C-alpha positions as CSV (number, residue, x, y, z in Angstrom):
1,M,-109.9,-53.4,163.3
2,S,-107.3,-55.5,165.4
3,N,-109.2,-58.6,164.2
4,R,-107.7,-57.7,160.0
5,G,-105.3,-57.5,161.5
6,E,-104.5,-60.3,162.8
7,D,-105.9,-62.1,159.5
8,L,-103.8,-60.4,157.2
9,E,-100.7,-61.0,159.4
10,S,-101.8,-64.7,159.1
11,Q,-103.0,-64.9,155.3
12,I,-99.1,-63.8,155.2
13,A,-97.6,-65.6,156.6
14,E,-99.2,-68.4,155.6
15,L,-98.0,-66.9,151.7
16,Q,-95.1,-67.1,153.1
17,A,-94.0,-70.1,153.9
18,A,-95.7,-71.5,150.0
19,V,-93.4,-68.9,148.2
20,D,-90.9,-71.1,150.1
21,G,-91.9,-74.1,149.5
22,L,-91.9,-73.4,146.0
23,T,-88.7,-71.8,145.9
24,E,-87.6,-74.7,147.9
25,E,-89.4,-77.0,145.2
26,L,-88.0,-74.8,142.5
27,V,-84.2,-75.6,142.7
28,E,-84.8,-79.4,143.3
29,T,-86.3,-78.8,139.8
30,K,-84.0,-76.9,138.5
31,E,-80.4,-79.0,140.0
32,R,-82.7,-82.2,139.0
33,V,-82.5,-80.7,135.2
34,R,-78.5,-80.1,135.6
35,Q,-78.1,-84.2,136.6
36,L,-80.5,-84.8,133.2
37,E,-78.8,-82.8,131.0
38,E,-75.1,-83.3,131.7
39,T,-77.2,-87.1,131.8
40,T,-77.7,-86.7,128.4
41,D,-75.0,-84.6,127.3
42,S,-72.7,-87.9,128.2
43,L,-74.7,-90.8,127.3
44,E,-75.3,-89.4,123.5
45,A,-71.6,-88.5,123.8
46,D,-71.4,-91.9,124.0
47,D,-73.2,-93.8,121.7
48,S,-71.4,-95.1,119.1
49,E,-74.2,-96.4,117.5
50,P,-74.4,-95.7,113.6
51,E,-77.4,-93.4,113.1
52,G,-80.3,-94.9,111.1
53,Q,-79.1,-99.0,112.3
54,T,-81.6,-100.0,114.2
55,T,-80.5,-102.3,116.9
56,A,-81.8,-105.6,115.1
57,E,-79.4,-104.1,112.1
58,Q,-77.2,-103.5,114.5
59,Q,-77.1,-107.5,116.4
60,A,-77.3,-109.3,112.7
61,Q,-74.0,-107.0,111.7
62,A,-72.3,-108.1,115.4
63,R,-73.4,-112.1,113.8
64,G,-72.7,-111.5,110.3
65,A,-76.1,-112.4,109.3
66,E,-77.6,-111.3,105.7
67,R,-80.3,-107.5,106.4
68,R,-82.9,-109.7,105.4
69,D,-82.6,-111.7,108.8
70,A,-82.2,-108.4,110.4
71,E,-85.3,-106.1,108.4
72,F,-87.5,-109.8,110.1
73,V,-86.9,-109.1,113.2
74,A,-87.3,-105.2,113.2
75,E,-90.8,-106.7,111.5
76,G,-91.5,-108.7,114.4
77,D,-94.9,-110.7,113.6
78,D,-95.4,-109.4,110.0
79,G,-93.6,-112.7,108.6
80,A,-95.3,-115.6,111.1
81,D,-98.2,-114.2,108.6
82,E,-97.0,-114.8,105.4
83,A,-96.3,-118.0,107.4
84,A,-100.2,-118.5,108.3
85,A,-101.6,-117.1,104.9
86,E,-98.6,-118.9,103.0
87,G,-100.6,-122.1,104.4
88,E,-103.6,-121.1,103.0
89,E,-103.0,-121.2,100.1
90,E,-101.8,-124.6,100.1
91,S,-105.1,-126.2,102.0
92,D,-106.8,-123.8,99.4
93,D,-105.3,-126.5,96.6
94,D,-107.4,-129.9,98.6
95,D,-108.9,-132.0,96.4
96,G,-113.1,-131.5,97.2
97,D,-113.0,-134.7,99.1
98,D,-114.3,-132.0,102.5
99,I,-117.5,-133.8,103.9
100,I,-120.5,-131.5,105.2
101,V,-122.6,-132.1,107.5
102,A,-125.6,-130.1,107.8
């Protein structure tokens, strides 16, 4: 019977160590969450970005450019695709002097 009691005491000690470790991690996590919430709150309070305005629009406004330029920056390479499509249209206007080698 003493062997069974020692096994149970050993399991209790292991479980207690696990509970202590998890409790410590929980306390540290709660502290970190509190710090992140404070940082988020301060960033939101300092945030002067008007709602709905993109960074590209802010930059355009700061340098006095038109909104069209900001939209082009926000869209990325879509303008390059349009330019390539225009270039393809121009190449379709050839005289028919193409040489076909079979």
